[in-house]
LOMIMI-973456 format. One record per residue (C-alpha): chain; residue number from 1; y, x, z. Coordinates in steps of 0.001 Angstrom, whole numbers, plus 500000, padded with zeros to 6 digits. Each point is the difference from the previous one (the first is absolute). Layout:
N
A, NUM, Y, X, Z
...
***
This chain:
435
A, 1, 527932, 493866, 518840
A, 2, 500329, 502088, 496895
A, 3, 498892, 497194, 497704
A, 4, 503055, 497831, 499539
A, 5, 498800, 497123, 497900
A, 6, 502183, 497958, 497754
A, 7, 497996, 497064, 498709
A, 8, 499869, 501475, 496485
A, 9, 498172, 503121, 501113
A, 10, 496316, 500266, 499273
A, 11, 498081, 502210, 502393
A, 12, 496850, 501463, 498431
A, 13, 497244, 501707, 502001
A, 14, 498130, 502388, 497713
A, 15, 496718, 501844, 500655
A, 16, 498725, 503011, 498044
A, 17, 498444, 500051, 496519
A, 18, 496431, 500167, 501245
A, 19, 500416, 496534, 501526
A, 20, 497132, 500645, 502401
A, 21, 499524, 497750, 503007
A, 22, 502554, 501897, 502112
A, 23, 502739, 499670, 497362
A, 24, 499255, 496351, 499300
A, 25, 499827, 498869, 503631
A, 26, 502997, 502101, 501094
A, 27, 502078, 498352, 497235
A, 28, 498764, 496447, 500689
A, 29, 500350, 500105, 503785
A, 30, 503290, 501918, 500112
A, 31, 501579, 497645, 497434
A, 32, 498764, 497050, 502078
A, 33, 501535, 501567, 503119
A, 34, 503308, 500519, 498149
A, 35, 500034, 496473, 498596
A, 36, 499597, 498663, 503555
A, 37, 502652, 502281, 501540
A, 38, 502664, 500567, 497312
A, 39, 501530, 496557, 500254
A, 40, 501675, 499402, 496658
A, 41, 498270, 502845, 498163
A, 42, 497109, 499501, 497614
A, 43, 497141, 502490, 500420
A, 44, 497264, 500396, 497406
A, 45, 496909, 502249, 499966
A, 46, 499309, 501592, 496595
A, 47, 496546, 501497, 499351
A, 48, 500614, 503172, 498014
A, 49, 497360, 499527, 497251
A, 50, 499670, 497663, 497017
A, 51, 498204, 496758, 500907
A, 52, 497179, 500830, 497555
A, 53, 499008, 502952, 502196
A, 54, 499621, 497972, 503166
A, 55, 496347, 499013, 499411
A, 56, 499114, 503686, 500448
A, 57, 501149, 499810, 503633
A, 58, 496975, 498054, 501212
A, 59, 500582, 500806, 503690
A, 60, 503589, 498686, 499781
A, 61, 498741, 496799, 498418
A, 62, 497405, 499573, 502745
A, 63, 502537, 500446, 502808
A, 64, 502434, 497493, 498445
A, 65, 497185, 497496, 499655
A, 66, 498982, 500502, 503651
A, 67, 503617, 499407, 501032
A, 68, 500239, 496893, 497833
A, 69, 502843, 501329, 497807
A, 70, 499970, 499062, 496325
A, 71, 500459, 502730, 497356
A, 72, 502221, 497562, 498095
A, 73, 502829, 500661, 502420
A, 74, 499890, 503747, 499503
A, 75, 502673, 501620, 497880
A, 76, 499049, 503033, 497913
A, 77, 502079, 502789, 498544
A, 78, 499689, 498765, 496396
A, 79, 501304, 496566, 501021
A, 80, 503427, 501102, 501183
A, 81, 502523, 502340, 498405
A, 82, 501346, 501820, 503053
A, 83, 502242, 502179, 497827
A, 84, 501675, 496860, 498647
A, 85, 500818, 498391, 503351
A, 86, 503652, 500252, 501011
A, 87, 499977, 499440, 503764
A, 88, 496952, 501805, 501255
A, 89, 498956, 501693, 503224
A, 90, 496627, 501774, 500177
A, 91, 497864, 500975, 502973
A, 92, 497317, 502548, 499088
A, 93, 496731, 499692, 501900
A, 94, 497066, 502429, 499801
A, 95, 501996, 502539, 497937
A, 96, 503359, 501641, 500537
A, 97, 501178, 501095, 496549
A, 98, 500092, 497981, 496795
A, 99, 498206, 501379, 496933
A, 100, 502037, 501416, 497098
A, 101, 499982, 496737, 498015
A, 102, 501602, 498167, 502935
A, 103, 502605, 502608, 500911
A, 104, 502685, 497540, 498895
A, 105, 499085, 497729, 502928
A, 106, 500630, 502769, 502536
A, 107, 503496, 498755, 500839
A, 108, 498628, 496574, 501022
A, 109, 497542, 501394, 502603
A, 110, 501221, 498934, 503455
A, 111, 497007, 500935, 502158
A, 112, 496687, 501888, 499969
A, 113, 496865, 499493, 502115
A, 114, 497230, 502445, 499162
A, 115, 497253, 502275, 501307
A, 116, 499935, 502680, 497270
A, 117, 501733, 503362, 500070
A, 118, 503765, 499476, 499856
A, 119, 501390, 501027, 496605
A, 120, 503137, 497921, 500169
A, 121, 503437, 501526, 500507
A, 122, 501569, 498515, 503159
A, 123, 502918, 497622, 499451
A, 124, 502139, 498154, 502559
A, 125, 499667, 496602, 498288
A, 126, 496219, 500046, 499765
A, 127, 498059, 500093, 503274
A, 128, 496589, 501628, 499629
A, 129, 496997, 499481, 502231
A, 130, 497363, 502547, 499021
A, 131, 497132, 500735, 502378
A, 132, 496654, 501460, 499043
A, 133, 497859, 497185, 501385
A, 134, 496753, 498902, 498339
A, 135, 501465, 496848, 498463
A, 136, 503502, 498958, 498982
A, 137, 499159, 496491, 501273
A, 138, 499900, 501493, 503523
A, 139, 503741, 500727, 499647
A, 140, 500642, 496517, 498584
A, 141, 498094, 498447, 502931
A, 142, 502073, 502070, 502413
A, 143, 503247, 498802, 498426
A, 144, 498947, 496328, 500085
A, 145, 498788, 500243, 503608
A, 146, 503229, 501668, 501117
A, 147, 502471, 497878, 498031
A, 148, 498450, 496556, 499424
A, 149, 496598, 499587, 501638
A, 150, 500084, 496250, 499289
A, 151, 499516, 500811, 496281
A, 152, 496452, 501156, 500784
A, 153, 497519, 497208, 499421
A, 154, 496254, 500084, 499393
A, 155, 500463, 500415, 496240
A, 156, 502469, 502885, 500193
A, 157, 497902, 501579, 502769
A, 158, 496831, 499904, 497866
A, 159, 501765, 501711, 497087
A, 160, 501398, 502747, 502255
A, 161, 496817, 500445, 502027
A, 162, 497685, 500162, 496968
A, 163, 502215, 502682, 498464
A, 164, 500341, 502156, 503122
A, 165, 496232, 500118, 500553
A, 166, 499356, 500672, 496288
A, 167, 502502, 502876, 499804
A, 168, 498768, 501468, 503282
A, 169, 496326, 499758, 498948
A, 170, 499016, 497544, 502727
A, 171, 502060, 502045, 502492
A, 172, 497351, 502754, 499980
A, 173, 501525, 503267, 501320
A, 174, 497582, 502107, 497924
A, 175, 501525, 498639, 496764
A, 176, 503240, 501701, 500995
A, 177, 502332, 497115, 499073
A, 178, 500672, 498061, 503178
A, 179, 502935, 500899, 502301
A, 180, 500782, 498635, 503491
A, 181, 502660, 497675, 498537
A, 182, 497487, 498457, 497530
A, 183, 497623, 499339, 502916
A, 184, 502781, 498573, 502126
A, 185, 500944, 497362, 497402
A, 186, 496419, 499187, 498986
A, 187, 499265, 499259, 503668
A, 188, 503242, 498016, 500349
A, 189, 499026, 497783, 497037
A, 190, 496443, 499537, 501359
A, 191, 501384, 499026, 503391
A, 192, 502615, 497551, 498713
A, 193, 497666, 498458, 497422
A, 194, 496528, 499799, 501536
A, 195, 498846, 497904, 497004
A, 196, 500287, 502986, 497628
A, 197, 496607, 500959, 498511
A, 198, 498213, 502762, 501962
A, 199, 501249, 503433, 498961
A, 200, 496778, 501442, 498551
A, 201, 499114, 496840, 498094
A, 202, 503428, 499759, 498385
A, 203, 499955, 503716, 499156
A, 204, 496561, 499741, 498373
A, 205, 500968, 496877, 498005
A, 206, 503100, 501754, 498665
A, 207, 497952, 503099, 499096
A, 208, 497431, 497825, 498213
A, 209, 502758, 498218, 498099
A, 210, 501512, 503319, 498923
A, 211, 496671, 501165, 498602
A, 212, 499144, 496660, 498418
A, 213, 500573, 500509, 496302
A, 214, 497598, 497317, 498801
A, 215, 502811, 497819, 498671
A, 216, 501693, 502742, 497960
A, 217, 499709, 500645, 496274
A, 218, 498757, 503418, 498879
A, 219, 503562, 500944, 499123
A, 220, 501286, 498999, 503453
A, 221, 497190, 501992, 501630
A, 222, 500963, 503075, 497982
A, 223, 503678, 499620, 500913
A, 224, 499542, 499202, 503697
A, 225, 499650, 503649, 500980
A, 226, 500575, 502244, 496992
A, 227, 501413, 503460, 499284
A, 228, 500662, 501262, 496474
A, 229, 499654, 503566, 498629
A, 230, 500619, 501426, 496571
A, 231, 499786, 503277, 498137
A, 232, 500034, 500687, 496271
A, 233, 498556, 497007, 498180
A, 234, 498202, 498646, 503084
A, 235, 501511, 497240, 502097
A, 236, 497782, 498846, 502798
A, 237, 500001, 497492, 502829
A, 238, 498128, 500683, 503239
A, 239, 499435, 496752, 501892
A, 240, 498407, 499368, 503368
A, 241, 497837, 496865, 499825
A, 242, 498968, 498253, 503193
A, 243, 496418, 498963, 499163
A, 244, 496745, 501661, 498969
A, 245, 499871, 501450, 496498
A, 246, 496936, 497853, 499348
A, 247, 502004, 496788, 500606
A, 248, 502907, 501349, 497968
A, 249, 497756, 500822, 497024
A, 250, 498471, 496539, 500152
A, 251, 503325, 498357, 499171
A, 252, 499807, 498038, 496757
A, 253, 501575, 501807, 497035
A, 254, 500878, 503007, 502175
A, 255, 500032, 502568, 497178
A, 256, 502181, 497735, 497886
A, 257, 502391, 499446, 502908
A, 258, 500281, 503745, 500689
A, 259, 500717, 500506, 496321
A, 260, 502731, 497348, 500097
A, 261, 501398, 501512, 503205
A, 262, 500290, 503454, 498380
A, 263, 501568, 498546, 496880
A, 264, 502567, 497969, 501932
A, 265, 501019, 502728, 502455
A, 266, 499643, 502968, 497574
A, 267, 497113, 501832, 501664
A, 268, 497098, 501520, 498088
A, 269, 497732, 500592, 502988
A, 270, 499361, 498337, 503348
A, 271, 498339, 501411, 503122
A, 272, 498925, 497224, 502383
A, 273, 499199, 501220, 503515
A, 274, 498243, 497284, 501964
A, 275, 499788, 499892, 503762
A, 276, 497918, 497605, 502054
A, 277, 498678, 500168, 503529
A, 278, 496388, 499999, 501111
A, 279, 499700, 497794, 503121
A, 280, 503816, 499883, 500041
A, 281, 500158, 503619, 501157
A, 282, 498463, 502666, 497776
A, 283, 502051, 500539, 496789
A, 284, 498047, 499864, 496719
A, 285, 501714, 501432, 496914
A, 286, 499206, 499687, 496317
A, 287, 501914, 501054, 496931
A, 288, 500232, 498860, 496374
A, 289, 501681, 501583, 496981
A, 290, 500994, 497688, 497136
A, 291, 501411, 500926, 496610
A, 292, 499460, 498629, 496513
A, 293, 500077, 503665, 498895
A, 294, 496689, 501801, 500539
A, 295, 501827, 503305, 499950
A, 296, 502436, 499127, 502797
A, 297, 497285, 498307, 502039
A, 298, 497689, 503020, 499827
A, 299, 502781, 502501, 500726
A, 300, 501190, 498229, 503152
A, 301, 496467, 499222, 501238
A, 302, 499050, 503671, 499617
A, 303, 503106, 501118, 501887
A, 304, 499148, 497667, 502905
A, 305, 496314, 501007, 499989
A, 306, 500848, 503710, 500018
A, 307, 502771, 499787, 502622
A, 308, 499440, 502290, 502984
A, 309, 503188, 499499, 501950
A, 310, 498800, 497676, 501331
A, 311, 496556, 499415, 498568
A, 312, 499757, 496232, 499424
A, 313, 496191, 500098, 500025
A, 314, 499697, 497528, 497109
A, 315, 496637, 498572, 499002
A, 316, 499854, 497929, 496791
A, 317, 499076, 496316, 500258
A, 318, 499214, 497686, 497124
A, 319, 502887, 498180, 498361
A, 320, 499744, 496785, 497987
A, 321, 502786, 501183, 497668
A, 322, 499958, 502809, 497428
A, 323, 503633, 500916, 500738
A, 324, 499625, 500190, 503797
A, 325, 498402, 502912, 501864
A, 326, 498975, 499106, 503546
A, 327, 499248, 502176, 503037
A, 328, 499190, 499822, 503672
A, 329, 502402, 502352, 501799
A, 330, 498059, 501780, 502736
A, 331, 503104, 501562, 501528
A, 332, 501403, 496947, 501787
A, 333, 502910, 502006, 501421
A, 334, 501416, 500661, 496529
A, 335, 502634, 497266, 499794
A, 336, 502310, 499629, 497012
A, 337, 502427, 502426, 501682
A, 338, 497303, 502660, 499538
A, 339, 499000, 498943, 496476
A, 340, 503497, 499930, 498476
A, 341, 500475, 503806, 500248
A, 342, 496619, 500529, 498250
A, 343, 501216, 497849, 497113
A, 344, 503453, 501525, 499782
A, 345, 498533, 503547, 499986
A, 346, 497661, 498895, 497220
A, 347, 502960, 498625, 498016
A, 348, 502005, 503239, 500382
A, 349, 496998, 502071, 499021
A, 350, 499353, 497798, 496993
A, 351, 503599, 500273, 498778
A, 352, 499801, 503786, 500325
A, 353, 496842, 500140, 497888
A, 354, 501511, 497739, 497364
A, 355, 503102, 502138, 499780
A, 356, 497761, 503054, 499475
A, 357, 497963, 498173, 497370
A, 358, 503256, 499755, 498090
A, 359, 500843, 496810, 498252
A, 360, 498645, 496761, 501395
A, 361, 499222, 498942, 496424
A, 362, 497208, 502595, 499871
A, 363, 497990, 498114, 502595
A, 364, 497995, 497072, 498800
A, 365, 501662, 498167, 502841
A, 366, 502359, 498143, 497759
A, 367, 497495, 498025, 497970
A, 368, 498127, 499128, 503159
A, 369, 503153, 498678, 501502
A, 370, 501379, 498027, 497067
A, 371, 496631, 498501, 499331
A, 372, 499804, 498991, 503640
A, 373, 503431, 498511, 499906
A, 374, 498734, 497768, 497256
A, 375, 497213, 498914, 502314
A, 376, 502291, 499313, 502884
A, 377, 502270, 498031, 497679
A, 378, 496899, 498056, 499082
A, 379, 498880, 499374, 503527
A, 380, 503409, 498673, 500891
A, 381, 500431, 497655, 497089
A, 382, 498607, 496970, 501795
A, 383, 502030, 500597, 503107
A, 384, 503322, 500597, 498319
A, 385, 501121, 496565, 501116
A, 386, 499420, 500795, 503657
A, 387, 501615, 503423, 499760
A, 388, 503219, 498893, 501627
A, 389, 498579, 498031, 502868
A, 390, 498809, 503174, 501715
A, 391, 501293, 501392, 503239
A, 392, 502589, 502746, 499760
A, 393, 498787, 503271, 501502
A, 394, 500457, 500348, 503733
A, 395, 502788, 502457, 500766
A, 396, 498386, 503154, 501363
A, 397, 502990, 500627, 502233
A, 398, 503752, 499955, 499741
A, 399, 499923, 502956, 497596
A, 400, 499262, 497533, 497230
A, 401, 503303, 499480, 498294
A, 402, 501107, 497014, 498033
A, 403, 498202, 496698, 500131
A, 404, 498571, 498521, 496790
A, 405, 501543, 496683, 500996
A, 406, 503527, 501341, 500401
A, 407, 501335, 498563, 496784
A, 408, 498766, 496476, 500277
A, 409, 500509, 498757, 503535
A, 410, 500454, 496266, 500299
A, 411, 503460, 499409, 501427
A, 412, 499623, 497996, 503150
A, 413, 503030, 498826, 501910
A, 414, 500561, 500158, 503705
A, 415, 499750, 496200, 500315
A, 416, 496393, 499970, 498801
A, 417, 499175, 502871, 502350
A, 418, 501551, 498295, 502958
A, 419, 498160, 496787, 499241
A, 420, 496766, 501968, 499822
A, 421, 500687, 501660, 503344
A, 422, 500964, 496824, 501796
A, 423, 496621, 498687, 498840
A, 424, 498349, 502999, 501614
A, 425, 502017, 499520, 503143
A, 426, 499123, 496303, 500252
A, 427, 496353, 500889, 499295
A, 428, 500196, 502537, 502788
A, 429, 501541, 497483, 502395
A, 430, 496820, 497982, 499857
A, 431, 497650, 500632, 502880
A, 432, 497236, 502431, 499133
A, 433, 497001, 498254, 498521
A, 434, 496738, 501429, 501295
A, 435, 497688, 501674, 497489
***
């Protein structure tokens, strides 16, 4: 084939920067397939996020646990300096172009397997399989079945199957994700591995795991699903939180933790949009606005209350904290996608008014702000020690350039990697242990 392997070559299988279940499982299973079929070559899956971010992927963690695979054997992007490796071949799974910061690795890409829109320029030395199926793991399953069906065991099958049914929303046609090829391979896996958990039960368990945020810190909850906006002197984070606002507000030291979060990530206001489900079906939305500045808090709350496009139908609820305004959001269809434009229009409008008011110094804004900075400095004093143990922000998408960890990657040599992978392979050779 096209992958001539001298023993010094390290073959890396790399998923995208979201490292969702599809990216993780495509990388793990395809690297396993390669390591079993390449002969002399060494194939290694690399999860394209820093290890510290992995706890946010609670559904990934659940699936690995179900399959009996230890997280210790996983290799994360901040644990290997791909740019520093001499003999490298990369297979991209679940994306087909590298982000700007990784453009230098382009010449080492030898193959692509993906289900997103093709943005890659064709090249004779890099075969590309891009099909718009519901899950990239469907294409990986197809490759394994066609080229080396003996590689499929119960463990690999569970990883692939769990991902296909998650991405295709339990294979429900009305969700608009599933294609005939996804169905074909889901059924093939069910047929070959009758011991797989029943489809609906596995799907529901993976959904529950994804929404289970009970083990996360407040900071991790804020970062799990966050978008940032700024305008003028306002920098705000809008986070979707997967629990009721009541439970969120009952967290110990919540106001203090929000204050520390803003200080650490340079925000001066946070909008938390909670979503929970009544009887697992009916969405229930609530919304909170936090800022240590009364001025900012009131301005943003008013903008959300007054919004008419759409009308959020906010009714105030009591809040245990002076710096947090809490609401029930009657309009359950107004997701964050609908709320972001309200906020960005407000920010543009506000900047216009400030420009008209002439110099910013004329507004009493400044004192308010500096005085509040003092407070936030205060509130963070006792946590200064923990400041660095936090989780780096989740990349929103590949438009995020430059990784904060770029300068200090631990140099890891190919030997260590190979040893790690042979551990995985020998782990995977063991017969599947039942749950």
